[in-house]
Biopython code that builds the backbone (N, CA, C, O; Angstrom):
import numpy as np
from Bio.PDB.StructureBuilder import StructureBuilder

atoms = [
    (1, "GLN", "N", (4.305, -4.102, -5.733)),
    (1, "GLN", "CA", (4.277, -4.892, -4.511)),
    (1, "GLN", "C", (4.190, -6.379, -4.857)),
    (1, "GLN", "O", (3.408, -6.793, -5.713)),
    (2, "VAL", "N", (5.005, -7.157, -4.174)),
    (2, "VAL", "CA", (5.029, -8.597, -4.385)),
    (2, "VAL", "C", (4.819, -9.299, -3.045)),
    (2, "VAL", "O", (5.447, -8.957, -2.043)),
    (3, "GLN", "N", (3.938, -10.273, -3.048)),
    (3, "GLN", "CA", (3.750, -11.103, -1.842)),
    (3, "GLN", "C", (4.367, -12.469, -2.131)),
    (3, "GLN", "O", (4.125, -13.070, -3.177)),
    (4, "LEU", "N", (5.165, -12.940, -1.183)),
    (4, "LEU", "CA", (5.867, -14.211, -1.343)),
    (4, "LEU", "C", (5.425, -15.165, -0.254)),
    (4, "LEU", "O", (5.343, -14.785, 0.914)),
    (5, "VAL", "N", (5.139, -16.398, -0.627)),
    (5, "VAL", "CA", (4.724, -17.394, 0.348)),
    (5, "VAL", "C", (5.516, -18.673, 0.118)),
    (5, "VAL", "O", (5.420, -19.300, -0.937)),
    (6, "GLU", "N", (6.304, -19.051, 1.132)),
    (6, "GLU", "CA", (7.101, -20.274, 1.068)),
    (6, "GLU", "C", (6.283, -21.463, 1.555)),
    (6, "GLU", "O", (5.361, -21.321, 2.358)),
    (7, "SER", "N", (6.642, -22.635, 1.050)),
    (7, "SER", "CA", (6.041, -23.879, 1.503)),
    (7, "SER", "C", (7.022, -25.012, 1.249)),
    (7, "SER", "O", (8.015, -24.842, 0.542)),
    (8, "GLY", "N", (6.734, -26.166, 1.833)),
    (8, "GLY", "CA", (7.567, -27.348, 1.575)),
    (8, "GLY", "C", (8.513, -27.712, 2.694)),
    (8, "GLY", "O", (9.171, -28.751, 2.633)),
    (9, "GLY", "N", (8.594, -26.879, 3.717)),
    (9, "GLY", "CA", (9.465, -27.207, 4.842)),
    (9, "GLY", "C", (8.925, -28.376, 5.646)),
    (9, "GLY", "O", (7.805, -28.834, 5.420)),
    (10, "GLY", "N", (9.723, -28.853, 6.578)),
    (10, "GLY", "CA", (9.297, -29.960, 7.418)),
    (10, "GLY", "C", (10.460, -30.609, 8.133)),
    (10, "GLY", "O", (11.562, -30.064, 8.195)),
    (11, "LEU", "N", (10.191, -31.787, 8.673)),
    (11, "LEU", "CA", (11.194, -32.560, 9.412)),
    (11, "LEU", "C", (11.667, -33.700, 8.525)),
    (11, "LEU", "O", (10.858, -34.446, 7.973)),
    (12, "VAL", "N", (12.976, -33.830, 8.393)),
    (12, "VAL", "CA", (13.566, -34.884, 7.565)),
    (12, "VAL", "C", (14.810, -35.413, 8.228)),
    (12, "VAL", "O", (15.479, -34.693, 8.970)),
    (13, "GLN", "N", (15.126, -36.664, 7.968)),
    (13, "GLN", "CA", (16.338, -37.245, 8.530)),
    (13, "GLN", "C", (17.551, -36.804, 7.713)),
    (13, "GLN", "O", (17.432, -36.460, 6.537)),
    (14, "ALA", "N", (18.689, -36.820, 8.340)),
    (14, "ALA", "CA", (19.934, -36.497, 7.650)),
    (14, "ALA", "C", (20.091, -37.407, 6.429)),
    (14, "ALA", "O", (19.845, -38.612, 6.495)),
    (15, "GLY", "N", (20.506, -36.799, 5.314)),
    (15, "GLY", "CA", (20.639, -37.522, 4.070)),
    (15, "GLY", "C", (19.411, -37.451, 3.198)),
    (15, "GLY", "O", (19.447, -37.839, 2.030)),
    (16, "GLY", "N", (18.322, -36.959, 3.756)),
    (16, "GLY", "CA", (17.070, -36.863, 3.003)),
    (16, "GLY", "C", (16.998, -35.633, 2.145)),
    (16, "GLY", "O", (17.963, -34.879, 2.018)),
    (17, "SER", "N", (15.827, -35.439, 1.553)),
    (17, "SER", "CA", (15.610, -34.337, 0.624)),
    (17, "SER", "C", (14.301, -33.606, 0.935)),
    (17, "SER", "O", (13.354, -34.181, 1.471)),
    (18, "LEU", "N", (14.283, -32.339, 0.584)),
    (18, "LEU", "CA", (13.090, -31.522, 0.623)),
    (18, "LEU", "C", (13.109, -30.584, -0.570)),
    (18, "LEU", "O", (14.169, -30.234, -1.089)),
    (19, "ARG", "N", (11.923, -30.184, -0.993)),
    (19, "ARG", "CA", (11.799, -29.186, -2.052)),
    (19, "ARG", "C", (10.955, -28.042, -1.546)),
    (19, "ARG", "O", (9.770, -28.208, -1.259)),
    (20, "LEU", "N", (11.569, -26.886, -1.438)),
    (20, "LEU", "CA", (10.862, -25.694, -1.021)),
    (20, "LEU", "C", (10.308, -24.973, -2.252)),
    (20, "LEU", "O", (10.915, -24.974, -3.323)),
    (21, "SER", "N", (9.143, -24.364, -2.066)),
    (21, "SER", "CA", (8.548, -23.552, -3.112)),
    (21, "SER", "C", (8.289, -22.156, -2.586)),
    (21, "SER", "O", (8.037, -21.961, -1.397)),
    (22, "CYS", "N", (8.354, -21.206, -3.470)),
    (22, "CYS", "CA", (8.072, -19.816, -3.125)),
    (22, "CYS", "C", (7.134, -19.272, -4.200)),
    (22, "CYS", "O", (7.547, -19.027, -5.333)),
    (23, "ALA", "N", (5.872, -19.089, -3.830)),
    (23, "ALA", "CA", (4.871, -18.603, -4.784)),
    (23, "ALA", "C", (4.690, -17.104, -4.622)),
    (23, "ALA", "O", (4.573, -16.590, -3.510)),
    (24, "ALA", "N", (4.669, -16.418, -5.748)),
    (24, "ALA", "CA", (4.550, -14.976, -5.738)),
    (24, "ALA", "C", (3.188, -14.532, -6.262)),
    (24, "ALA", "O", (2.591, -15.177, -7.124)),
    (25, "SER", "N", (2.724, -13.436, -5.728)),
    (25, "SER", "CA", (1.497, -12.825, -6.216)),
    (25, "SER", "C", (1.674, -11.309, -6.191)),
    (25, "SER", "O", (2.543, -10.780, -5.498)),
    (26, "GLY", "N", (0.857, -10.648, -6.937)),
    (26, "GLY", "CA", (0.923, -9.185, -6.954)),
    (26, "GLY", "C", (1.588, -8.649, -8.191)),
    (26, "GLY", "O", (1.066, -7.735, -8.829)),
    (27, "ARG", "N", (2.733, -9.198, -8.548)),
    (27, "ARG", "CA", (3.448, -8.800, -9.756)),
    (27, "ARG", "C", (4.117, -10.035, -10.341)),
    (27, "ARG", "O", (4.336, -11.028, -9.646)),
    (28, "THR", "N", (4.436, -9.961, -11.619)),
    (28, "THR", "CA", (5.066, -11.099, -12.249)),
    (28, "THR", "C", (6.483, -11.305, -11.720)),
    (28, "THR", "O", (7.265, -10.363, -11.595)),
    (29, "LEU", "N", (6.782, -12.543, -11.418)),
    (29, "LEU", "CA", (8.071, -12.885, -10.802)),
    (29, "LEU", "C", (9.240, -12.653, -11.749)),
    (29, "LEU", "O", (10.375, -12.470, -11.307)),
    (30, "SER", "N", (8.971, -12.660, -13.035)),
    (30, "SER", "CA", (10.044, -12.502, -14.014)),
    (30, "SER", "C", (10.716, -11.139, -13.949)),
    (30, "SER", "O", (11.760, -10.931, -14.567)),
    (31, "SER", "N", (10.127, -10.209, -13.205)),
    (31, "SER", "CA", (10.706, -8.885, -13.028)),
    (31, "SER", "C", (11.776, -8.848, -11.952)),
    (31, "SER", "O", (12.434, -7.825, -11.763)),
    (32, "TYR", "N", (11.955, -9.965, -11.241)),
    (32, "TYR", "CA", (12.821, -9.965, -10.070)),
    (32, "TYR", "C", (13.863, -11.079, -10.134)),
    (32, "TYR", "O", (13.591, -12.201, -10.560)),
    (33, "ALA", "N", (15.065, -10.718, -9.692)),
    (33, "ALA", "CA", (16.010, -11.764, -9.319)),
    (33, "ALA", "C", (15.517, -12.312, -7.973)),
    (33, "ALA", "O", (14.928, -11.586, -7.173)),
    (34, "MET", "N", (15.768, -13.597, -7.741)),
    (34, "MET", "CA", (15.251, -14.233, -6.538)),
    (34, "MET", "C", (16.366, -14.878, -5.750)),
    (34, "MET", "O", (17.387, -15.293, -6.299)),
    (35, "GLY", "N", (16.150, -14.954, -4.454)),
    (35, "GLY", "CA", (17.127, -15.574, -3.592)),
    (35, "GLY", "C", (16.470, -16.368, -2.481)),
    (35, "GLY", "O", (15.312, -16.145, -2.127)),
    (36, "TRP", "N", (17.243, -17.305, -1.937)),
    (36, "TRP", "CA", (16.858, -18.026, -0.743)),
    (36, "TRP", "C", (17.878, -17.720, 0.344)),
    (36, "TRP", "O", (19.084, -17.708, 0.095)),
    (37, "PHE", "N", (17.386, -17.476, 1.533)),
    (37, "PHE", "CA", (18.206, -17.245, 2.700)),
    (37, "PHE", "C", (17.721, -18.162, 3.803)),
    (37, "PHE", "O", (16.633, -18.732, 3.714)),
    (38, "ARG", "N", (18.529, -18.306, 4.843)),
    (38, "ARG", "CA", (18.099, -19.099, 5.989)),
    (38, "ARG", "C", (18.610, -18.484, 7.283)),
    (38, "ARG", "O", (19.613, -17.770, 7.296)),
    (39, "GLN", "N", (17.917, -18.766, 8.349)),
    (39, "GLN", "CA", (18.319, -18.278, 9.673)),
    (39, "GLN", "C", (18.097, -19.369, 10.700)),
    (39, "GLN", "O", (16.972, -19.815, 10.928)),
    (40, "ALA", "N", (19.193, -19.790, 11.317)),
    (40, "ALA", "CA", (19.142, -20.759, 12.397)),
    (40, "ALA", "C", (19.005, -20.033, 13.721)),
    (40, "ALA", "O", (19.361, -18.858, 13.809)),
    (41, "PRO", "N", (18.497, -20.697, 14.759)),
    (41, "PRO", "CA", (18.338, -20.055, 16.060)),
    (41, "PRO", "C", (19.660, -19.491, 16.590)),
    (41, "PRO", "O", (20.673, -20.190, 16.626)),
    (42, "GLY", "N", (19.636, -18.241, 16.993)),
    (42, "GLY", "CA", (20.820, -17.624, 17.539)),
    (42, "GLY", "C", (21.859, -17.181, 16.539)),
    (42, "GLY", "O", (22.937, -16.719, 16.910)),
    (43, "LYS", "N", (21.527, -17.326, 15.252)),
    (43, "LYS", "CA", (22.458, -16.955, 14.191)),
    (43, "LYS", "C", (21.865, -15.905, 13.282)),
    (43, "LYS", "O", (20.651, -15.707, 13.248)),
    (44, "GLU", "N", (22.739, -15.227, 12.537)),
    (44, "GLU", "CA", (22.259, -14.236, 11.588)),
    (44, "GLU", "C", (21.714, -14.916, 10.328)),
    (44, "GLU", "O", (22.056, -16.057, 10.017)),
    (45, "ARG", "N", (20.867, -14.188, 9.623)),
    (45, "ARG", "CA", (20.353, -14.695, 8.362)),
    (45, "ARG", "C", (21.498, -14.809, 7.351)),
    (45, "ARG", "O", (22.309, -13.892, 7.222)),
    (46, "GLU", "N", (21.560, -15.921, 6.647)),
    (46, "GLU", "CA", (22.641, -16.141, 5.707)),
    (46, "GLU", "C", (22.107, -16.502, 4.324)),
    (46, "GLU", "O", (21.037, -17.091, 4.168)),
    (47, "PHE", "N", (22.898, -16.124, 3.342)),
    (47, "PHE", "CA", (22.575, -16.390, 1.944)),
    (47, "PHE", "C", (22.689, -17.879, 1.653)),
    (47, "PHE", "O", (23.597, -18.547, 2.147)),
    (48, "VAL", "N", (21.767, -18.395, 0.851)),
    (48, "VAL", "CA", (21.807, -19.791, 0.447)),
    (48, "VAL", "C", (22.002, -19.928, -1.065)),
    (48, "VAL", "O", (22.920, -20.613, -1.517)),
    (49, "ALA", "N", (21.132, -19.271, -1.848)),
    (49, "ALA", "CA", (21.190, -19.419, -3.283)),
    (49, "ALA", "C", (20.456, -18.253, -3.940)),
    (49, "ALA", "O", (19.579, -17.634, -3.339)),
    (50, "ALA", "N", (20.836, -17.965, -5.195)),
    (50, "ALA", "CA", (20.175, -16.898, -5.950)),
    (50, "ALA", "C", (20.066, -17.295, -7.397)),
    (50, "ALA", "O", (20.838, -18.115, -7.892)),
    (51, "ILE", "N", (19.083, -16.694, -8.085)),
    (51, "ILE", "CA", (18.857, -16.998, -9.501)),
    (51, "ILE", "C", (18.429, -15.738, -10.198)),
    (51, "ILE", "O", (17.638, -14.953, -9.673)),
    (52, "SER", "N", (18.965, -15.548, -11.402)),
    (52, "SER", "CA", (18.632, -14.348, -12.162)),
    (52, "SER", "C", (17.229, -14.458, -12.772)),
    (52, "SER", "O", (16.587, -15.507, -12.712)),
    (53, "ARG", "N", (16.779, -13.357, -13.354)),
    (53, "ARG", "CA", (15.423, -13.272, -13.860)),
    (53, "ARG", "C", (15.104, -14.332, -14.908)),
    (53, "ARG", "O", (14.004, -14.885, -14.922)),
    (54, "SER", "N", (16.059, -14.613, -15.777)),
    (54, "SER", "CA", (15.851, -15.592, -16.840)),
    (54, "SER", "C", (16.300, -16.983, -16.467)),
    (54, "SER", "O", (16.150, -17.925, -17.245)),
    (55, "ALA", "N", (16.863, -17.114, -15.250)),
    (55, "ALA", "CA", (17.427, -18.383, -14.766)),
    (55, "ALA", "C", (18.746, -18.732, -15.424)),
    (55, "ALA", "O", (19.253, -19.841, -15.252)),
    (56, "ALA", "N", (19.309, -17.795, -16.178)),
    (56, "ALA", "CA", (20.583, -18.064, -16.848)),
    (56, "ALA", "C", (21.748, -18.106, -15.851)),
    (56, "ALA", "O", (22.763, -18.755, -16.104)),
    (57, "ILE", "N", (21.599, -17.420, -14.734)),
    (57, "ILE", "CA", (22.672, -17.353, -13.739)),
    (57, "ILE", "C", (22.134, -17.850, -12.388)),
    (57, "ILE", "O", (21.068, -17.439, -11.928)),
    (58, "THR", "N", (22.906, -18.740, -11.778)),
    (58, "THR", "CA", (22.626, -19.169, -10.416)),
    (58, "THR", "C", (23.888, -19.075, -9.591)),
    (58, "THR", "O", (24.996, -19.114, -10.127)),
    (59, "TYR", "N", (23.724, -18.952, -8.309)),
    (59, "TYR", "CA", (24.880, -18.829, -7.406)),
    (59, "TYR", "C", (24.513, -19.438, -6.069)),
    (59, "TYR", "O", (23.381, -19.309, -5.604)),
    (60, "TYR", "N", (25.492, -20.112, -5.446)),
    (60, "TYR", "CA", (25.233, -20.832, -4.214)),
    (60, "TYR", "C", (26.270, -20.509, -3.144)),
    (60, "TYR", "O", (27.426, -20.209, -3.441)),
    (61, "ALA", "N", (25.831, -20.578, -1.912)),
    (61, "ALA", "CA", (26.762, -20.530, -0.802)),
    (61, "ALA", "C", (27.615, -21.806, -0.844)),
    (61, "ALA", "O", (27.141, -22.865, -1.255)),
    (62, "ASP", "N", (28.862, -21.692, -0.418)),
    (62, "ASP", "CA", (29.738, -22.866, -0.450)),
    (62, "ASP", "C", (29.177, -24.018, 0.371)),
    (62, "ASP", "O", (29.395, -25.185, 0.046)),
    (63, "SER", "N", (28.454, -23.686, 1.437)),
    (63, "SER", "CA", (27.954, -24.718, 2.341)),
    (63, "SER", "C", (26.871, -25.606, 1.710)),
    (63, "SER", "O", (26.591, -26.696, 2.209)),
    (64, "VAL", "N", (26.265, -25.134, 0.609)),
    (64, "VAL", "CA", (25.180, -25.911, -0.016)),
    (64, "VAL", "C", (25.498, -26.315, -1.448)),
    (64, "VAL", "O", (24.741, -27.063, -2.066)),
    (65, "LYS", "N", (26.606, -25.827, -1.975)),
    (65, "LYS", "CA", (26.966, -26.095, -3.364)),
    (65, "LYS", "C", (27.077, -27.602, -3.586)),
    (65, "LYS", "O", (27.716, -28.313, -2.811)),
    (66, "GLY", "N", (26.441, -28.073, -4.660)),
    (66, "GLY", "CA", (26.454, -29.490, -4.975)),
    (66, "GLY", "C", (25.341, -30.282, -4.321)),
    (66, "GLY", "O", (25.103, -31.437, -4.675)),
    (67, "ARG", "N", (24.650, -29.661, -3.357)),
    (67, "ARG", "CA", (23.538, -30.349, -2.668)),
    (67, "ARG", "C", (22.197, -29.676, -2.956)),
    (67, "ARG", "O", (21.173, -30.352, -3.056)),
    (68, "PHE", "N", (22.199, -28.362, -3.087)),
    (68, "PHE", "CA", (20.970, -27.591, -3.301)),
    (68, "PHE", "C", (20.930, -27.096, -4.738)),
    (68, "PHE", "O", (21.961, -26.828, -5.355)),
    (69, "THR", "N", (19.705, -26.982, -5.255)),
    (69, "THR", "CA", (19.505, -26.446, -6.598)),
    (69, "THR", "C", (18.355, -25.458, -6.585)),
    (69, "THR", "O", (17.242, -25.785, -6.175)),
    (70, "ILE", "N", (18.640, -24.235, -7.041)),
    (70, "ILE", "CA", (17.594, -23.229, -7.155)),
    (70, "ILE", "C", (17.097, -23.219, -8.604)),
    (70, "ILE", "O", (17.879, -23.353, -9.545)),
    (71, "SER", "N", (15.802, -23.060, -8.758)),
    (71, "SER", "CA", (15.199, -22.969, -10.095)),
    (71, "SER", "C", (13.969, -22.090, -10.012)),
    (71, "SER", "O", (13.515, -21.717, -8.930)),
    (72, "ARG", "N", (13.442, -21.768, -11.182)),
    (72, "ARG", "CA", (12.245, -20.920, -11.205)),
    (72, "ARG", "C", (11.391, -21.291, -12.402)),
    (72, "ARG", "O", (11.886, -21.767, -13.424)),
    (73, "ASP", "N", (10.105, -21.062, -12.250)),
    (73, "ASP", "CA", (9.146, -21.228, -13.334)),
    (73, "ASP", "C", (8.355, -19.916, -13.398)),
    (73, "ASP", "O", (7.383, -19.725, -12.668)),
    (74, "ASN", "N", (8.786, -19.039, -14.267)),
    (74, "ASN", "CA", (8.165, -17.718, -14.330)),
    (74, "ASN", "C", (6.704, -17.793, -14.771)),
    (74, "ASN", "O", (5.901, -16.938, -14.400)),
    (75, "ALA", "N", (6.359, -18.797, -15.552)),
    (75, "ALA", "CA", (4.967, -18.953, -15.969)),
    (75, "ALA", "C", (4.071, -19.287, -14.772)),
    (75, "ALA", "O", (2.888, -18.946, -14.753)),
    (76, "LYS", "N", (4.653, -19.958, -13.779)),
    (76, "LYS", "CA", (3.883, -20.294, -12.573)),
    (76, "LYS", "C", (4.162, -19.324, -11.435)),
    (76, "LYS", "O", (3.637, -19.482, -10.333)),
    (77, "ASN", "N", (5.002, -18.307, -11.708)),
    (77, "ASN", "CA", (5.349, -17.323, -10.674)),
    (77, "ASN", "C", (5.872, -17.995, -9.398)),
    (77, "ASN", "O", (5.499, -17.634, -8.282)),
    (78, "THR", "N", (6.737, -18.971, -9.601)),
    (78, "THR", "CA", (7.232, -19.774, -8.475)),
    (78, "THR", "C", (8.721, -20.017, -8.594)),
    (78, "THR", "O", (9.254, -20.224, -9.684)),
    (79, "VAL", "N", (9.375, -19.986, -7.456)),
    (79, "VAL", "CA", (10.793, -20.296, -7.349)),
    (79, "VAL", "C", (10.928, -21.522, -6.429)),
    (79, "VAL", "O", (10.163, -21.694, -5.481)),
    (80, "TYR", "N", (11.899, -22.347, -6.730)),
    (80, "TYR", "CA", (12.067, -23.589, -5.978)),
    (80, "TYR", "C", (13.485, -23.684, -5.402)),
    (80, "TYR", "O", (14.429, -23.078, -5.909)),
    (81, "LEU", "N", (13.594, -24.458, -4.337)),
    (81, "LEU", "CA", (14.898, -24.813, -3.803)),
    (81, "LEU", "C", (14.859, -26.309, -3.507)),
    (81, "LEU", "O", (14.239, -26.743, -2.537)),
    (82, "GLN", "N", (15.526, -27.091, -4.351)),
    (82, "GLN", "CA", (15.648, -28.518, -4.133)),
    (82, "GLN", "C", (16.836, -28.763, -3.224)),
    (82, "GLN", "O", (17.958, -28.362, -3.532)),
    (83, "MET", "N", (16.589, -29.415, -2.116)),
    (83, "MET", "CA", (17.633, -29.638, -1.121)),
    (83, "MET", "C", (17.845, -31.134, -0.962)),
    (83, "MET", "O", (16.950, -31.853, -0.516)),
    (84, "ASN", "N", (19.033, -31.598, -1.328)),
    (84, "ASN", "CA", (19.381, -33.012, -1.209)),
    (84, "ASN", "C", (20.515, -33.183, -0.200)),
    (84, "ASN", "O", (21.184, -32.221, 0.178)),
    (85, "SER", "N", (20.712, -34.424, 0.223)),
    (85, "SER", "CA", (21.791, -34.750, 1.171)),
    (85, "SER", "C", (21.788, -33.792, 2.358)),
    (85, "SER", "O", (22.822, -33.242, 2.739)),
    (86, "LEU", "N", (20.625, -33.609, 2.921)),
    (86, "LEU", "CA", (20.486, -32.637, 4.010)),
    (86, "LEU", "C", (21.272, -33.060, 5.237)),
    (86, "LEU", "O", (21.413, -34.245, 5.538)),
    (87, "LYS", "N", (21.776, -32.056, 5.930)),
    (87, "LYS", "CA", (22.581, -32.245, 7.142)),
    (87, "LYS", "C", (21.885, -31.537, 8.317)),
    (87, "LYS", "O", (21.097, -30.614, 8.113)),
    (88, "PRO", "N", (22.181, -31.972, 9.525)),
    (88, "PRO", "CA", (21.575, -31.276, 10.682)),
    (88, "PRO", "C", (21.891, -29.773, 10.689)),
    (88, "PRO", "O", (21.071, -28.978, 11.149)),
    (89, "GLU", "N", (23.038, -29.383, 10.198)),
    (89, "GLU", "CA", (23.396, -27.958, 10.168)),
    (89, "GLU", "C", (22.605, -27.168, 9.139)),
    (89, "GLU", "O", (22.736, -25.945, 9.076)),
    (90, "ASP", "N", (21.786, -27.835, 8.327)),
    (90, "ASP", "CA", (20.892, -27.129, 7.420)),
    (90, "ASP", "C", (19.594, -26.707, 8.121)),
    (90, "ASP", "O", (18.768, -26.006, 7.537)),
    (91, "THR", "N", (19.424, -27.128, 9.346)),
    (91, "THR", "CA", (18.220, -26.762, 10.109)),
    (91, "THR", "C", (18.131, -25.239, 10.292)),
    (91, "THR", "O", (19.049, -24.604, 10.811)),
    (92, "ALA", "N", (17.011, -24.681, 9.856)),
    (92, "ALA", "CA", (16.838, -23.229, 9.898)),
    (92, "ALA", "C", (15.444, -22.891, 9.372)),
    (92, "ALA", "O", (14.728, -23.749, 8.855)),
    (93, "VAL", "N", (15.086, -21.631, 9.520)),
    (93, "VAL", "CA", (13.918, -21.108, 8.825)),
    (93, "VAL", "C", (14.430, -20.577, 7.467)),
    (93, "VAL", "O", (15.366, -19.779, 7.415)),
    (94, "TYR", "N", (13.810, -21.025, 6.401)),
    (94, "TYR", "CA", (14.222, -20.651, 5.047)),
    (94, "TYR", "C", (13.258, -19.593, 4.508)),
    (94, "TYR", "O", (12.037, -19.715, 4.602)),
    (95, "TYR", "N", (13.872, -18.544, 3.935)),
    (95, "TYR", "CA", (13.105, -17.428, 3.395)),
    (95, "TYR", "C", (13.425, -17.254, 1.914)),
    (95, "TYR", "O", (14.573, -17.403, 1.494)),
    (96, "CYS", "N", (12.407, -16.940, 1.137)),
    (96, "CYS", "CA", (12.673, -16.510, -0.232)),
    (96, "CYS", "C", (12.546, -14.996, -0.290)),
    (96, "CYS", "O", (11.854, -14.392, 0.530)),
    (97, "ALA", "N", (13.214, -14.390, -1.255)),
    (97, "ALA", "CA", (13.230, -12.950, -1.358)),
    (97, "ALA", "C", (13.327, -12.532, -2.814)),
    (97, "ALA", "O", (13.876, -13.253, -3.646)),
    (98, "ALA", "N", (12.784, -11.354, -3.111)),
    (98, "ALA", "CA", (12.753, -10.836, -4.481)),
    (98, "ALA", "C", (13.532, -9.520, -4.551)),
    (98, "ALA", "O", (13.363, -8.633, -3.715)),
    (99, "ASP", "N", (14.385, -9.421, -5.566)),
    (99, "ASP", "CA", (15.228, -8.235, -5.758)),
    (99, "ASP", "C", (14.848, -7.561, -7.066)),
    (99, "ASP", "O", (15.007, -8.148, -8.136)),
    (100, "GLY", "N", (14.345, -6.329, -6.990)),
    (100, "GLY", "CA", (13.957, -5.602, -8.183)),
    (100, "GLY", "C", (15.015, -4.705, -8.731)),
    (100, "GLY", "O", (14.749, -3.918, -9.640)),
    (101, "GLY", "N", (16.243, -4.799, -8.193)),
    (101, "GLY", "CA", (17.340, -3.968, -8.641)),
    (101, "GLY", "C", (17.894, -4.394, -9.980)),
    (101, "GLY", "O", (17.344, -5.275, -10.641)),
    (102, "ARG", "N", (19.006, -3.754, -10.386)),
    (102, "ARG", "CA", (19.550, -3.980, -11.711)),
    (102, "ARG", "C", (20.541, -5.139, -11.794)),
    (102, "ARG", "O", (20.851, -5.621, -12.883)),
    (103, "SER", "N", (21.040, -5.588, -10.629)),
    (103, "SER", "CA", (22.026, -6.667, -10.668)),
    (103, "SER", "C", (21.355, -7.980, -11.083)),
    (103, "SER", "O", (20.210, -8.240, -10.713)),
    (104, "PRO", "N", (22.075, -8.805, -11.854)),
    (104, "PRO", "CA", (21.500, -10.116, -12.226)),
    (104, "PRO", "C", (21.145, -10.964, -11.028)),
    (104, "PRO", "O", (20.075, -11.571, -10.975)),
    (105, "ILE", "N", (22.064, -11.003, -10.049)),
    (105, "ILE", "CA", (21.804, -11.687, -8.796)),
    (105, "ILE", "C", (22.559, -10.959, -7.702)),
    (105, "ILE", "O", (23.459, -10.172, -7.996)),
    (106, "THR", "N", (22.218, -11.199, -6.462)),
    (106, "THR", "CA", (22.947, -10.626, -5.351)),
    (106, "THR", "C", (22.873, -11.566, -4.158)),
    (106, "THR", "O", (21.895, -12.292, -3.977)),
    (107, "VAL", "N", (23.926, -11.537, -3.349)),
    (107, "VAL", "CA", (23.958, -12.366, -2.152)),
    (107, "VAL", "C", (23.684, -11.524, -0.890)),
    (107, "VAL", "O", (23.659, -12.047, 0.225)),
    (108, "VAL", "N", (23.484, -10.233, -1.089)),
    (108, "VAL", "CA", (23.304, -9.310, 0.024)),
    (108, "VAL", "C", (21.831, -9.197, 0.404)),
    (108, "VAL", "O", (21.005, -8.759, -0.397)),
    (109, "ALA", "N", (21.514, -9.592, 1.621)),
    (109, "ALA", "CA", (20.114, -9.587, 2.057)),
    (109, "ALA", "C", (19.483, -8.201, 1.954)),
    (109, "ALA", "O", (18.305, -8.062, 1.625)),
    (110, "GLY", "N", (20.280, -7.188, 2.237)),
    (110, "GLY", "CA", (19.753, -5.801, 2.229)),
    (110, "GLY", "C", (19.353, -5.325, 0.835)),
    (110, "GLY", "O", (18.655, -4.319, 0.704)),
    (111, "SER", "N", (19.781, -6.026, -0.193)),
    (111, "SER", "CA", (19.428, -5.645, -1.570)),
    (111, "SER", "C", (18.060, -6.145, -1.990)),
    (111, "SER", "O", (17.520, -5.693, -2.999)),
    (112, "TYR", "N", (17.500, -7.054, -1.246)),
    (112, "TYR", "CA", (16.215, -7.642, -1.609)),
    (112, "TYR", "C", (15.078, -6.766, -1.101)),
    (112, "TYR", "O", (15.121, -6.231, 0.008)),
    (113, "ASP", "N", (14.055, -6.637, -1.951)),
    (113, "ASP", "CA", (12.960, -5.731, -1.659)),
    (113, "ASP", "C", (11.789, -6.384, -0.939)),
    (113, "ASP", "O", (11.099, -5.739, -0.149)),
    (114, "TYR", "N", (11.570, -7.653, -1.210)),
    (114, "TYR", "CA", (10.417, -8.344, -0.645)),
    (114, "TYR", "C", (10.847, -9.691, -0.087)),
    (114, "TYR", "O", (11.737, -10.355, -0.618)),
    (115, "TRP", "N", (10.181, -10.076, 1.008)),
    (115, "TRP", "CA", (10.525, -11.300, 1.724)),
    (115, "TRP", "C", (9.243, -12.086, 2.028)),
    (115, "TRP", "O", (8.176, -11.513, 2.250)),
    (116, "GLY", "N", (9.386, -13.410, 2.029)),
    (116, "GLY", "CA", (8.313, -14.263, 2.515)),
    (116, "GLY", "C", (8.371, -14.388, 4.028)),
    (116, "GLY", "O", (9.239, -13.813, 4.685)),
    (117, "GLN", "N", (7.431, -15.151, 4.565)),
    (117, "GLN", "CA", (7.327, -15.292, 6.026)),
    (117, "GLN", "C", (8.230, -16.408, 6.540)),
    (117, "GLN", "O", (8.449, -16.516, 7.746)),
    (118, "GLY", "N", (8.745, -17.223, 5.661)),
    (118, "GLY", "CA", (9.661, -18.286, 6.057)),
    (118, "GLY", "C", (8.985, -19.647, 6.238)),
    (118, "GLY", "O", (7.790, -19.728, 6.525)),
    (119, "THR", "N", (9.754, -20.687, 6.070)),
    (119, "THR", "CA", (9.295, -22.044, 6.296)),
    (119, "THR", "C", (10.380, -22.816, 7.046)),
    (119, "THR", "O", (11.560, -22.733, 6.704)),
    (120, "GLN", "N", (9.975, -23.556, 8.056)),
    (120, "GLN", "CA", (10.938, -24.253, 8.923)),
    (120, "GLN", "C", (11.406, -25.552, 8.291)),
    (120, "GLN", "O", (10.607, -26.369, 7.832)),
    (121, "VAL", "N", (12.719, -25.719, 8.278)),
    (121, "VAL", "CA", (13.339, -26.981, 7.863)),
    (121, "VAL", "C", (14.116, -27.521, 9.044)),
    (121, "VAL", "O", (14.982, -26.839, 9.592)),
    (122, "THR", "N", (13.809, -28.750, 9.436)),
    (122, "THR", "CA", (14.510, -29.380, 10.547)),
    (122, "THR", "C", (15.069, -30.706, 10.083)),
    (122, "THR", "O", (14.336, -31.561, 9.587)),
    (123, "VAL", "N", (16.387, -30.877, 10.249)),
    (123, "VAL", "CA", (17.057, -32.087, 9.827)),
    (123, "VAL", "C", (17.560, -32.806, 11.063)),
    (123, "VAL", "O", (18.384, -32.275, 11.808)),
    (124, "SER", "N", (17.067, -34.008, 11.277)),
    (124, "SER", "CA", (17.462, -34.773, 12.447)),
    (124, "SER", "C", (18.649, -35.682, 12.132)),
    (124, "SER", "O", (18.796, -36.163, 11.009)),
    (125, "SER", "N", (19.477, -35.906, 13.120)),
    (125, "SER", "CA", (20.686, -36.740, 12.915)),
    (125, "SER", "C", (20.391, -38.199, 13.186)),
    (125, "SER", "O", (21.280, -39.042, 13.065)),
]
sb = StructureBuilder()
sb.init_structure("model")
sb.init_model(0)
sb.init_chain("A")
sb.init_seg("    ")
for serial, (resi, resn, name, xyz) in enumerate(atoms, 1):
    if name == "N":
        sb.init_residue(resn, " ", resi, " ")
    sb.init_atom(name, np.array(xyz, "f"), 0.0, 1.0, " ", f" {name:<3s}", serial, name[0])
structure = sb.get_structure()
């Protein structure tokens, strides 16, 4: 069992930056591939970024490529999402998730075993 807690969300102007953190407890994070997803009001949850267990592989949604960076510190049991050049369309609740399966990374929400409670990111124009 893994418990995930996101933090770092908030209100920022367009063009600004935020850094989200996802702290894990219960089991070592190095056993899991990790992902970030987001859900805007009235929309389905969508994939944002994923990182493999060793951080050797990362993958991004086209909408955030070049602006967001996913990273992890397994010693601190924490995953990060650095978000730069934020746009109003990035406004959403952001969730981190842990995947204990065999794939290095996955973009499919249904493949993830554990989810955090989410943190709100609001980007004003």
